[in-house]
Steps between C-alpha positions, in 0.01 A plus 500: 500500500658159549405243234540175690148439644231246433135492567552228775712773685169696600650839428341817378653809337519799730700828510696679776491877580729572204263325254741208441317168426591192672346151589342459847401177637137464624277225645312313233139404524418218253135600476610832351694330223318180416178561311235233410216653287155380505296452176150346456491125540404236256574695176665382177867529431430759245323712772805469725717604196321842505510520880880427499568756224323767686660406817847527341416837373406624841821349655697672226340837583523490870827640634695315773481704820847636601422447865507127456765260335462533126356159414164317471400150416153442338349154522218450250317169577279485197546284185542693167535359155875475526554397872344359810621809690727787491765662731600853436825635657499885499838638578636863477784549262678688791573160643711380211533443127343220297788265583487564873120470520504183294762344715292583797191342344686190396619454859135421588459231228649167427508263205169314464661175397782495771507781764851383603645576142558873427322678206693549181489791267553549115868552435582856430739488200595833347571478132876487534592228250452730203726764663773240580484377147568847349831603653625697205607865534235619255228296687597641837533849369163482328333371807664758725385794269158355461471454873611863568261649251218300641594590850512878433167492294313299754628686804432839333146391403447374846588839657263676257215260583553557863482872472349667190379247244164331562313240302191583325154388618417174337260212547737373766598816676264752633777751623273618780641620833458255790443209272679281766190550711254377249346160504677225298413155379771235532477216232734206462601290197724190470731416208719192441864580514573214257261680256681838564835317423350380175415864405848600613667232273282602200585873542867425585494742800534463876206459716529852635601652178162685451552656847862618462431665174203699605337836422486774745140455591579211733704500821657153507632387842765246430632274763856604541608249784697233331356209699458125452227491779363675801644510849307452816422790720750389753780499232411834354518682836839365586791743506681511160237283346559419137144603415402741781149575603374847379390703192853534351551325163859383431606552131749223403556591147837669439392668168353848480127488551209739558391287810836575669488871433134519607583318829806723569264811439253372751781420756630857454147654545443300805845588647495874426134592461334244742244217442198737430668666215601152370142378535366810307747429220390131478130611525552752205672225292185271551254769443654615169504146353217283388557172676738291705624152433672308778618144526631253762590127494319235690549137577490222258325251728162528650493659853270433799382730763405317828495177298260664247630491152539837339347496149595841380724790608475858389621849616377861435638836574209741610486866579707619214399798299424316174190340342668174393745269681628162389688250710646162407594211715613154397362207695486124417593553140248770446524877463247649740388841372312748723347821350385802697262725311336837590125449532293718261793532260596145408241218467688223675335204348543635152868598572572154631336348193717716269817379676392132471396537134827683418706209655289238321573670162866533566521137613316379194721705275807333679365155452408558133856631450647168606233279339662504142832399643348232713294377196807488283687283749221224522 
């Protein structure tokens, strides 16, 4: 199935007499894709908070009909405690990866302060300075051996988690069959990136250090496209595009890494066994792990949609066979966290409070760590 497609192409997935899937263009009817819910009038923002949360849960549960283009836009015209209104873009992952979909979304938005000036994004600077500084034979050998061992261990563990080893049932994992069809609650949190950098400096680690050195209970989806920003839809669908549209991530690192081996395995499965077998393998990996953590970058400046300033920006992956999903997106100097939790298993307000309290404790410890030094310099 060709990857170069976008939701504006008005296409659906269909199959021929041999069962081979492909895209087919159809006529789009906007009334089938643009949804405007109706809530009781004249209520408080707290009341609309609950309405919006329930509405999001229903949107997450409803599957997109395969007989129509795989996208919807939901316009919620009621003020909550965090915004005057909300717009929800629901896009099927078959249309593209997070990079492609974010690029398509940003094509609809402009800078709030000056629409004629393009949006800018945080610089993506891999930690290469330390590598360049250590060019000794022993340093290179040690790094190569360590990378090889980590790759073999991570890749082998990944294969086991995708086939025979399954996480235990815990307060954040029900392990039930069909968990992807159960209702979820989507909660959001916002953290200051400057405060995260302060914690980073205190601990002496990279900002994503805790994600890369993870335990097996979490499937971490790392952005492997080495990019400085997003391309427009028109640029991504051009022949030989630098960052083409689709679901294929491009691994730029030349070192051995588990991501590269896993990607090659998925490519081999797709090529020799077909997309259905590949999908089952990915589903098994998700089902056997406890949670998913995914992240993408967002613009530094405030955006506007139809001249309306965008106060917050979040994304969430739904329909996965897990009880807990965490996504992160940077926007306007803030880290926007969205948490999807299985209803009846995880109490969303309490879980959200635990995350906030944990961050506050870590930040306070980081500030206290620097306080003696600052006091001595006064």
